[in-house]
ROPA-884532 format. One line per 10 residues: number of its first residue (from 1); their letters; for each residue x, y, z of C-alpha. Coordinates in Angstrom, 2 decimals. Layout:
NUM> a> X Y Z  ...
***
This chain:
1> mtsllppnrt> 4.47 33.05 -44.94  3.87 29.52 -46.17  7.50 28.38 -46.27  10.56 28.72 -44.06  12.99 28.13 -46.91  15.31 30.99 -48.01  14.53 33.07 -51.13  17.21 31.29 -53.15  15.51 27.89 -52.74  15.18 25.66 -55.76
11> aledrvaash> 11.99 24.28 -57.25  12.93 20.83 -55.97  13.25 22.15 -52.42  9.86 23.84 -52.75  8.23 20.59 -53.81  9.91 18.63 -51.00  8.79 21.20 -48.42  5.23 21.13 -49.77  5.13 17.35 -49.37  5.95 17.64 -45.63
21> plalpvplrt> 3.34 19.88 -43.98  4.29 21.75 -40.82  0.95 21.11 -39.09  2.44 18.58 -36.67  0.32 17.52 -33.67  1.56 19.20 -30.49  -0.69 18.13 -27.54  0.15 21.02 -25.24  -2.92 20.52 -23.07  -1.90 16.92 -22.46
31> lwnphtcpah> 1.78 17.61 -21.89  1.23 20.49 -19.44  -1.37 18.65 -17.36  0.18 16.74 -14.42  -2.59 14.13 -14.56  -2.35 13.39 -18.31  1.33 13.97 -19.07  3.18 10.78 -20.11  5.05 9.24 -17.20  8.48 9.50 -18.83
41> llpflawafs> 8.03 13.28 -19.22  7.06 13.97 -15.60  10.60 14.99 -14.51  10.63 17.74 -17.16  7.15 18.89 -16.11  8.30 18.97 -12.47  11.17 21.25 -13.47  8.79 23.49 -15.42  6.45 23.68 -12.39  9.40 24.52 -10.05
51> vdhwspdwpe> 8.93 21.50 -7.80  11.31 22.04 -4.87  12.00 18.40 -4.00  11.79 15.48 -6.42  12.69 11.80 -6.34  12.66 9.49 -9.37  11.81 6.55 -7.07  8.42 7.90 -6.00  5.30 6.09 -7.23  3.79 7.69 -10.33
61> rikrdviaas> 0.71 8.82 -8.39  2.88 10.70 -5.89  4.85 12.37 -8.68  1.67 13.65 -10.35  0.21 14.91 -7.06  3.43 16.74 -6.15  3.52 18.50 -9.52  -0.17 19.42 -9.30  0.31 20.94 -5.83  3.44 22.92 -6.74
71> fevhrikgtr> 1.69 26.17 -7.73  -0.43 26.20 -4.58  2.57 25.48 -2.34  4.58 28.30 -3.95  1.65 30.69 -3.56  1.50 30.21 0.22  5.13 29.25 0.87  6.39 30.15 4.33  3.14 29.28 6.10  1.90 26.33 8.11
81> lavdralaam> -0.58 25.50 5.36  2.24 25.28 2.81  3.90 22.56 4.89  0.59 20.70 5.11  -0.02 20.90 1.35  3.53 19.89 0.41  3.46 16.80 2.62  -0.12 15.89 1.69  0.91 15.76 -1.97  3.41 13.04 -0.97
91> gidveitewf> 0.63 11.03 0.66  1.65 12.00 4.19  -0.74 12.99 6.97  0.82 15.64 9.20  -0.04 16.93 12.67  1.74 20.21 13.49  1.93 21.69 16.99  3.37 25.21 17.14  5.25 26.49 20.16  2.30 28.38 21.65
101> eaepmlprgt> -0.07 25.39 21.19  2.04 22.89 23.16  1.64 22.09 26.86  4.06 23.15 28.21  4.97 25.71 25.58  7.94 25.07 23.32  10.72 27.59 22.73  9.47 30.61 20.81  9.53 30.22 17.02  9.61 26.39 17.02
111> feavlyvndn> 7.12 23.68 16.17  6.78 19.91 16.30  5.37 17.69 13.55  4.15 14.09 13.54  4.24 12.62 10.02  2.22 9.52 9.12  3.67 7.93 5.98  1.05 6.03 3.98  3.11 5.13 0.88  6.51 3.57 0.37
121> ltpdepafln> 8.48 6.56 -0.90  11.83 4.72 -0.86  11.13 1.29 -2.40  14.84 0.54 -2.87  15.55 0.70 0.86  15.35 -2.49 2.97  13.12 -0.86 5.62  9.93 1.16 5.28  11.24 3.84 7.67  14.84 4.72 6.87
131> qrlydelrat> 17.33 7.60 6.84  16.72 8.38 3.20  13.00 8.86 3.89  13.80 11.17 6.81  16.07 13.26 4.57  13.33 13.60 1.94  10.77 14.67 4.53  13.16 17.22 6.01  13.94 18.65 2.56  10.22 19.02 1.81
141> idaaknvrsh> 9.53 20.78 5.12  12.55 23.08 4.73  11.39 24.14 1.26  7.84 24.97 2.42  8.26 26.50 5.90  9.42 29.98 6.82  13.13 30.52 7.42  12.93 31.61 11.07  11.12 28.52 12.40  13.02 25.55 13.79
151> yafkvgarfg> 11.34 22.21 14.28  11.52 18.56 15.21  9.46 15.80 13.64  8.49 12.18 14.28  7.59 9.62 11.63  5.03 6.84 11.97  2.44 4.82 10.05  -1.31 4.54 10.45  -3.28 1.30 10.22  -6.98 0.62 10.02
161> pnrlgaasal> -9.14 -1.31 12.55  -8.60 -5.02 13.32  -4.96 -4.77 12.30  -1.61 -4.98 14.02  1.14 -2.80 12.56  4.81 -2.84 13.47  7.72 -0.82 12.09  11.34 -1.71 12.94  10.05 -4.28 15.44  11.94 -7.28 16.78
171> qpgalarqaa> 9.03 -9.75 16.89  5.44 -8.74 16.07  2.65 -11.31 16.30  -1.09 -11.46 15.77  -3.35 -14.12 17.31  -7.08 -14.38 16.71  -9.59 -17.10 17.61  -13.28 -16.88 16.84  -16.04 -19.41 17.53  -19.72 -19.38 16.57
181> rptqppleai> -22.56 -21.43 18.05  -25.75 -22.41 16.14  -27.70 -19.47 17.59  -25.07 -16.88 16.68  -24.65 -15.07 13.36  -21.90 -16.14 10.92  -18.35 -15.08 11.64  -17.35 -11.73 10.23  -13.99 -10.94 11.83  -10.80 -10.96 9.80
191> gtltaaaahq> -7.36 -11.20 11.36  -4.68 -9.18 9.60  -1.00 -8.68 10.38  1.12 -6.00 8.72  4.81 -5.69 9.51  7.63 -3.55 8.13  11.33 -4.18 8.78  10.46 -6.90 11.31  12.87 -9.57 12.55  10.14 -12.21 12.91
201> agglarraas> 6.46 -11.83 12.05  3.79 -14.45 12.65  0.04 -14.52 12.17  -2.19 -17.29 13.56  -5.95 -17.57 13.07  -8.30 -20.40 14.07  -11.99 -20.36 13.29  -14.66 -22.97 14.01  -18.38 -22.96 13.28  -21.15 -25.51 13.81
211> pqadttlpaa> -24.36 -23.84 12.59  -27.35 -25.31 10.75  -27.19 -22.74 7.95  -24.69 -21.54 5.40  -21.34 -20.57 6.90  -18.78 -18.20 5.46  -15.42 -18.09 7.17  -13.32 -15.00 6.35  -9.74 -15.12 5.16  -6.57 -14.76 7.19
221> rigaagacqv> -4.03 -12.47 5.59  -0.48 -11.53 6.42  1.69 -8.94 4.67  5.33 -8.19 5.43  8.10 -6.10 3.91  11.80 -6.42 4.68  11.17 -9.21 7.22  13.56 -11.95 8.30  10.91 -14.63 8.83  7.20 -14.54 8.03
231> tavsrhatas> 4.73 -17.31 8.84  0.98 -17.47 8.25  -1.07 -20.34 9.72  -4.80 -20.63 9.10  -7.15 -23.44 10.12  -10.82 -23.61 9.13  -13.17 -26.36 10.31  -16.91 -26.94 9.92  -19.06 -29.77 11.27  -22.77 -29.92 10.54
241> tavqaslpaa> -25.53 -32.29 9.44  -26.58 -30.05 6.56  -24.30 -27.15 5.94  -22.64 -25.47 3.00  -19.25 -24.09 3.96  -17.32 -21.47 2.03  -13.72 -21.50 3.22  -11.75 -18.54 1.82  -8.10 -18.38 0.91  -5.21 -17.65 3.23
251> slrvagscqa> -3.05 -15.02 1.59  0.63 -14.43 2.27  2.43 -11.58 0.53  6.12 -11.01 1.17  8.67 -8.55 -0.23  12.38 -8.70 0.50  12.00 -11.53 3.02  14.52 -14.09 4.21  11.96 -16.86 4.83  8.24 -16.95 4.12
261> vaitrrhvrg> 5.88 -19.83 4.97  2.12 -20.07 4.46  0.19 -23.03 5.92  -3.53 -23.51 5.43  -5.63 -26.41 6.71  -9.32 -26.79 5.95  -11.50 -29.58 7.31  -15.14 -30.34 6.46  -16.99 -33.22 8.14  -20.33 -34.48 6.93
271> pdaadlpdtv> -23.17 -36.45 8.63  -23.49 -40.14 9.43  -24.61 -41.66 6.13  -23.67 -44.38 3.68  -22.68 -41.79 1.12  -22.28 -38.04 0.91  -24.92 -36.56 -1.44  -24.43 -33.22 -3.11  -27.03 -31.52 -0.93  -25.26 -32.36 2.32
281> akaslapmsl> -22.08 -30.74 3.65  -20.99 -29.01 0.47  -17.64 -27.28 0.76  -16.14 -24.56 -1.39  -12.39 -24.63 -0.71  -10.55 -21.60 -2.04  -6.87 -21.84 -2.99  -4.09 -20.58 -0.78  -2.19 -17.60 -2.17  1.54 -17.06 -1.64
291> raagawrarg> 3.30 -14.09 -3.21  6.97 -13.41 -2.57  9.36 -10.90 -4.13  13.08 -10.99 -3.41  12.58 -13.75 -0.83  15.34 -16.13 0.21  12.90 -18.98 0.87  9.13 -19.11 0.34  6.84 -22.09 0.94  3.13 -22.64 0.63
301> ithftmestt> 1.38 -25.65 2.22  -2.33 -26.38 1.83  -4.24 -29.34 3.33  -7.86 -30.05 2.33  -9.88 -32.90 3.91  -13.53 -33.97 3.65  -14.78 -36.76 5.92  -18.05 -38.62 6.20  -18.87 -41.13 8.96  -20.41 -44.32 7.54
***
């Protein structure tokens, strides 16, 4: 059959149908692939893949991973591995302890879970850890576990080395001071402060170096979400007779903050000379970065000085 028109069609209808071929592009392989499907069609693909729990506020990467893991989770549903796979698709690291693995043993048929949330699954909420997040985690576990098991879970966040992390804290602070003498290697440490739902967060870093070779001082960074007051103070100083200093930027990134302040001071002092030639005490001063979203007040202050004793 080359036409879908009825037998009583007219010649005009035949010619119109012939001018509009039915070979329309239908990219089924693209549409049915969680990793290539257009973002606005992901909710329909999630329904087709029988995803048990879905949130339109998840990041796009989480949505695609949840859809891709749906078949595997349904295949092993009711097992411990199914809970692991379902939560891992949401970017959550889980540690499960069943009743017979605990010391002392838990009541028969129960288990405990510690969930480490690595992504902001509820961006509309004022705090990183909130009741809505707990409800989503519970719904995911309930859909993947067996019916007979009862459980309790804790929620936390993991941070890398050389970092201070605080969630729902009253006043977190990070203080770092590094010094290098001429015989020591250049400074490599970086001070970082990360805070979520904090009342007051402050990061202070002070670095000094007086070597006879090139010096690179690392950046001080502070990131906060849902904080009442965030302050980042960074001071870099170099003093040498022939040194090239590279002073990096101090970065402050704030989301949903009441007050955000970034202060950076960089000081470079040259040798005793009538003038300061290009080959002596060169300084590369990077800009200070301040990024604020939904902040009530945000300020950035940068002070650069270069001195030469004549």
